[in-house]
KEVEXLUM-830257 format. One record per residue: y, z, x of N, C-alpha, C, O in turn; residue in three letters. Coordinates in pm, whole numbers, plus 50000, padded with zeros to 5 digits. Example, Ala and Ser with C-alpha at 12.3 -4.5 7.8 and 13.67 -1.06 7.14 Angstrom:
BEGIN
+-------+-------+-------+-------+-------+-------+-------+-------+-------+-------+-------+-------+---------+
|   n_y |   n_z |   n_x |  ca_y |  ca_z |  ca_x |   c_y |   c_z |   c_x |   o_y |   o_z |   o_x | residuo |
+-------+-------+-------+-------+-------+-------+-------+-------+-------+-------+-------+-------+---------+
| 49431 | 50780 | 51319 | 49550 | 50780 | 51230 | 49670 | 50780 | 51320 | 49668 | 50846 | 51424 |     ALA |
| 49775 | 50708 | 51285 | 49894 | 50714 | 51367 | 50003 | 50787 | 51290 | 50114 | 50804 | 51341 |     SER |
+-------+-------+-------+-------+-------+-------+-------+-------+-------+-------+-------+-------+---------+
END
This chain:
BEGIN
+-------+-------+-------+-------+-------+-------+-------+-------+-------+-------+-------+-------+---------+
|   n_y |   n_z |   n_x |  ca_y |  ca_z |  ca_x |   c_y |   c_z |   c_x |   o_y |   o_z |   o_x | residuo |
+-------+-------+-------+-------+-------+-------+-------+-------+-------+-------+-------+-------+---------+
| 29824 | 49452 | 87029 | 29738 | 49508 | 86921 | 29744 | 49671 | 86969 | 29759 | 49718 | 87082 |     MET |
| 29727 | 49734 | 86842 | 29699 | 49885 | 86874 | 29565 | 49909 | 86912 | 29467 | 49844 | 86876 |     ASN |
| 29569 | 50033 | 87009 | 29454 | 50077 | 87053 | 29394 | 50150 | 86947 | 29473 | 50230 | 86897 |     ASP |
| 29256 | 50149 | 86886 | 29202 | 50203 | 86770 | 29152 | 50325 | 86811 | 29119 | 50408 | 86727 |     ILE |
| 29139 | 50352 | 86957 | 29063 | 50479 | 86986 | 29160 | 50582 | 86966 | 29119 | 50696 | 86941 |     THR |
| 29282 | 50559 | 86973 | 29380 | 50673 | 86946 | 29420 | 50705 | 86845 | 29507 | 50792 | 86836 |     THR |
| 29359 | 50636 | 86728 | 29387 | 50667 | 86604 | 29314 | 50797 | 86549 | 29223 | 50848 | 86615 |     LYS |
| 29360 | 50855 | 86418 | 29319 | 51006 | 86386 | 29181 | 50956 | 86336 | 29101 | 51050 | 86334 |     ALA |
| 29129 | 50846 | 86297 | 28998 | 50793 | 86228 | 28911 | 50751 | 86341 | 28797 | 50722 | 86306 |     TYR |
| 28933 | 50743 | 86445 | 28842 | 50667 | 86559 | 28700 | 50734 | 86561 | 28593 | 50678 | 86578 |     ALA |
| 28725 | 50875 | 86537 | 28571 | 50931 | 86539 | 28513 | 50891 | 86421 | 28399 | 50847 | 86430 |     SER |
| 28564 | 50897 | 86312 | 28496 | 50870 | 86192 | 28438 | 50727 | 86159 | 28346 | 50692 | 86085 |     PHE |
| 28534 | 50650 | 86251 | 28476 | 50491 | 86224 | 28363 | 50480 | 86320 | 28263 | 50420 | 86282 |     LEU |
| 28367 | 50534 | 86451 | 28253 | 50527 | 86556 | 28130 | 50612 | 86468 | 28018 | 50561 | 86466 |     GLU |
| 28148 | 50713 | 86413 | 27998 | 50794 | 86363 | 27962 | 50678 | 86234 | 27847 | 50638 | 86217 |     GLN |
| 28049 | 50643 | 86170 | 27994 | 50554 | 86053 | 27932 | 50430 | 86116 | 27821 | 50396 | 86075 |     THR |
| 27986 | 50366 | 86202 | 27922 | 50242 | 86231 | 27797 | 50261 | 86334 | 27702 | 50182 | 86330 |     LEU |
| 27800 | 50365 | 86422 | 27654 | 50407 | 86426 | 27550 | 50427 | 86345 | 27439 | 50383 | 86375 |     GLN |
| 27571 | 50486 | 86246 | 27488 | 50527 | 86151 | 27462 | 50391 | 86081 | 27349 | 50368 | 86038 |     GLU |
| 27550 | 50308 | 86068 | 27541 | 50171 | 85967 | 27442 | 50084 | 86073 | 27371 | 49994 | 86026 |     MET |
| 27440 | 50111 | 86199 | 27353 | 50013 | 86294 | 27228 | 50044 | 86269 | 27145 | 49957 | 86297 |     ALA |
| 27180 | 50174 | 86210 | 27037 | 50178 | 86190 | 27011 | 50167 | 86047 | 26910 | 50224 | 86008 |     THR |
| 27069 | 50116 | 85977 | 27067 | 50078 | 85835 | 27011 | 49927 | 85804 | 27046 | 49841 | 85886 |     LEU |
| 26942 | 49892 | 85714 | 26956 | 49734 | 85681 | 27063 | 49668 | 85603 | 27047 | 49621 | 85490 |     PRO |
| 27187 | 49668 | 85679 | 27312 | 49640 | 85594 | 27303 | 49489 | 85567 | 27267 | 49406 | 85651 |     VAL |
| 27345 | 49460 | 85427 | 27356 | 49339 | 85391 | 27488 | 49296 | 85352 | 27524 | 49178 | 85356 |     GLU |
| 27571 | 49405 | 85309 | 27720 | 49382 | 85300 | 27808 | 49487 | 85321 | 27762 | 49599 | 85307 |     GLY |
| 27919 | 49476 | 85349 | 28028 | 49607 | 85390 | 28153 | 49566 | 85309 | 28207 | 49457 | 85290 |     ILE |
| 28189 | 49732 | 85257 | 28337 | 49719 | 85181 | 28414 | 49812 | 85253 | 28377 | 49928 | 85269 |     CYS |
| 28519 | 49766 | 85297 | 28629 | 49892 | 85352 | 28741 | 49873 | 85281 | 28803 | 49769 | 85254 |     ILE |
| 28767 | 50023 | 85244 | 28866 | 50053 | 85157 | 28981 | 50133 | 85224 | 28943 | 50235 | 85281 |     ILE |
| 29112 | 50108 | 85227 | 29185 | 50179 | 85308 | 29319 | 50246 | 85231 | 29405 | 50165 | 85196 |     THR |
| 29336 | 50345 | 85211 | 29456 | 50421 | 85133 | 29577 | 50426 | 85273 | 29573 | 50489 | 85379 |     LYS |
| 29677 | 50331 | 85216 | 29788 | 50308 | 85286 | 29898 | 50399 | 85267 | 29899 | 50452 | 85156 |     LEU |
| 29995 | 50434 | 85352 | 30133 | 50512 | 85316 | 30197 | 50428 | 85211 | 30212 | 50306 | 85210 |     SER |
| 30236 | 50532 | 85108 | 30325 | 50459 | 84998 | 30236 | 50432 | 84885 | 30293 | 50402 | 84780 |     GLY |
| 30083 | 50436 | 84883 | 30012 | 50406 | 84775 | 29920 | 50290 | 84763 | 29820 | 50275 | 84693 |     GLY |
| 29993 | 50194 | 84867 | 29916 | 50076 | 84865 | 29748 | 50071 | 84908 | 29694 | 50178 | 84935 |     ALA |
| 29679 | 49959 | 84913 | 29542 | 50002 | 84958 | 29528 | 49871 | 85030 | 29590 | 49772 | 84990 |     ALA |
| 29420 | 49862 | 85172 | 29377 | 49756 | 85203 | 29247 | 49752 | 85188 | 29174 | 49850 | 85207 |     PHE |
| 29198 | 49617 | 85146 | 29065 | 49595 | 85134 | 28995 | 49482 | 85219 | 29051 | 49375 | 85241 |     THR |
| 28856 | 49516 | 85269 | 28809 | 49397 | 85357 | 28664 | 49413 | 85324 | 28610 | 49524 | 85314 |     SER |
| 28589 | 49270 | 85304 | 28457 | 49287 | 85272 | 28394 | 49180 | 85355 | 28440 | 49071 | 85391 |     TYR |
| 28270 | 49240 | 85378 | 28168 | 49130 | 85461 | 28038 | 49084 | 85384 | 27947 | 49158 | 85346 |     PHE |
| 28045 | 48950 | 85368 | 27901 | 48924 | 85284 | 27881 | 48997 | 85157 | 27781 | 49066 | 85137 |     ASN |
| 27990 | 48977 | 85061 | 28006 | 49072 | 84964 | 28030 | 48974 | 84831 | 28134 | 48910 | 84834 |     SER |
| 27961 | 48960 | 84736 | 27966 | 48886 | 84623 | 28041 | 48972 | 84525 | 28033 | 49095 | 84536 |     THR |
| 28123 | 48911 | 84420 | 28190 | 48990 | 84302 | 28093 | 49074 | 84243 | 28144 | 49179 | 84204 |     SER |
| 27969 | 49066 | 84223 | 27885 | 49173 | 84181 | 27858 | 49279 | 84256 | 27831 | 49387 | 84202 |     MET |
| 27864 | 49259 | 84418 | 27859 | 49362 | 84510 | 27985 | 49425 | 84502 | 27968 | 49547 | 84512 |     ASP |
| 28104 | 49396 | 84488 | 28242 | 49433 | 84467 | 28223 | 49550 | 84358 | 28257 | 49667 | 84374 |     LYS |
| 28161 | 49496 | 84245 | 28164 | 49608 | 84104 | 28053 | 49699 | 84141 | 28066 | 49810 | 84091 |     ILE |
| 27948 | 49683 | 84215 | 27847 | 49789 | 84258 | 27943 | 49884 | 84341 | 27933 | 50006 | 84327 |     THR |
| 28023 | 49837 | 84415 | 28083 | 49931 | 84530 | 28173 | 50018 | 84447 | 28180 | 50138 | 84471 |     TYR |
| 28248 | 49957 | 84342 | 28366 | 50027 | 84252 | 28275 | 50140 | 84189 | 28313 | 50257 | 84179 |     ALA |
| 28142 | 50090 | 84142 | 28061 | 50198 | 84056 | 28013 | 50307 | 84127 | 27994 | 50414 | 84069 |     GLY |
| 27986 | 50287 | 84283 | 27959 | 50381 | 84373 | 28050 | 50492 | 84364 | 28028 | 50609 | 84332 |     LEU |
| 28161 | 50432 | 84401 | 28293 | 50517 | 84431 | 28324 | 50593 | 84304 | 28345 | 50713 | 84319 |     ILE |
| 28331 | 50542 | 84175 | 28336 | 50631 | 84078 | 28220 | 50743 | 84053 | 28243 | 50856 | 84009 |     GLN |
| 28099 | 50695 | 84088 | 28014 | 50794 | 84096 | 28042 | 50911 | 84187 | 28054 | 51028 | 84151 |     GLN |
| 28050 | 50868 | 84291 | 28099 | 50972 | 84389 | 28207 | 51066 | 84374 | 28204 | 51183 | 84412 |     ASP |
| 28296 | 51012 | 84320 | 28416 | 51102 | 84273 | 28386 | 51158 | 84164 | 28453 | 51261 | 84163 |     ALA |
| 28318 | 51153 | 84061 | 28278 | 51234 | 83956 | 28168 | 51330 | 83999 | 28169 | 51440 | 83943 |     MET |
| 28076 | 51306 | 84088 | 27980 | 51418 | 84158 | 28055 | 51533 | 84221 | 28034 | 51653 | 84203 |     ILE |
| 28153 | 51473 | 84302 | 28250 | 51578 | 84397 | 28356 | 51661 | 84280 | 28395 | 51775 | 84305 |     GLU |
| 28389 | 51603 | 84173 | 28438 | 51674 | 84050 | 28376 | 51761 | 83997 | 28432 | 51865 | 83961 |     THR |
| 28229 | 51737 | 83975 | 28157 | 51824 | 83914 | 28131 | 51962 | 83981 | 28134 | 52078 | 83942 |     LEU |
| 28104 | 51896 | 84105 | 28073 | 52018 | 84224 | 28195 | 52119 | 84244 | 28177 | 52238 | 84267 |     ARG |
| 28321 | 52057 | 84232 | 28427 | 52142 | 84266 | 28421 | 52252 | 84137 | 28404 | 52373 | 84152 |     ILE |
| 28437 | 52192 | 84022 | 28434 | 52273 | 83889 | 28299 | 52345 | 83835 | 28286 | 52395 | 83723 |     ASN |
| 28191 | 52338 | 83950 | 28095 | 52422 | 83945 | 28011 | 52373 | 83815 | 27951 | 52462 | 83754 |     LYS |
| 28002 | 52250 | 83771 | 27943 | 52216 | 83671 | 27781 | 52100 | 83700 | 27732 | 52013 | 83629 |     MET |
| 27748 | 52145 | 83809 | 27652 | 52054 | 83865 | 27523 | 52143 | 83882 | 27533 | 52257 | 83925 |     LEU |
| 27398 | 52086 | 83846 | 27291 | 52172 | 83869 | 27277 | 52288 | 83790 | 27214 | 52382 | 83839 |     ASN |
| 27334 | 52302 | 83655 | 27336 | 52420 | 83557 | 27447 | 52516 | 83597 | 27448 | 52627 | 83544 |     GLY |
| 27509 | 52494 | 83656 | 27622 | 52613 | 83698 | 27718 | 52599 | 83573 | 27738 | 52497 | 83508 |     GLU |
| 27772 | 52725 | 83553 | 27878 | 52751 | 83435 | 27992 | 52717 | 83507 | 27989 | 52735 | 83628 |     GLU |
| 28099 | 52668 | 83451 | 28228 | 52670 | 83470 | 28302 | 52796 | 83476 | 28287 | 52872 | 83380 |     PRO |
| 28392 | 52838 | 83586 | 28473 | 52948 | 83542 | 28592 | 52949 | 83492 | 28665 | 52860 | 83535 |     THR |
| 28648 | 53036 | 83397 | 28780 | 52973 | 83334 | 28840 | 53113 | 83363 | 28774 | 53214 | 83340 |     HIS |
| 28983 | 53119 | 83419 | 29047 | 53194 | 83417 | 29197 | 53146 | 83359 | 29204 | 53041 | 83295 |     ASP |
| 29296 | 53214 | 83379 | 29442 | 53190 | 83321 | 29487 | 53082 | 83395 | 29571 | 53025 | 83326 |     ALA |
| 29473 | 53025 | 83504 | 29504 | 52895 | 83572 | 29439 | 52786 | 83551 | 29482 | 52676 | 83585 |     GLU |
| 29308 | 52810 | 83481 | 29212 | 52704 | 83461 | 29196 | 52660 | 83333 | 29119 | 52567 | 83306 |     ASN |
| 29267 | 52722 | 83245 | 29231 | 52670 | 83096 | 29347 | 52580 | 83065 | 29353 | 52521 | 82957 |     ILE |
+-------+-------+-------+-------+-------+-------+-------+-------+-------+-------+-------+-------+---------+
END
């Protein structure tokens, strides 16, 4: 078995698990992007409705990040230049 402590994501997982341990967790969703574009998913105590909720939350997070990057959040006006038109 591989030593997880040597993986690049070890610190991220440790911090995430420590934070989760302080929360009232009812279900867990893990989605991992693999080399070549495939994905690995794993769920703990998650119904079909929970999986739909997870997907919606991921879409929401991606949209908020896109709006922030494009300075379209909180009333900010987007900037347009020759490369962004």
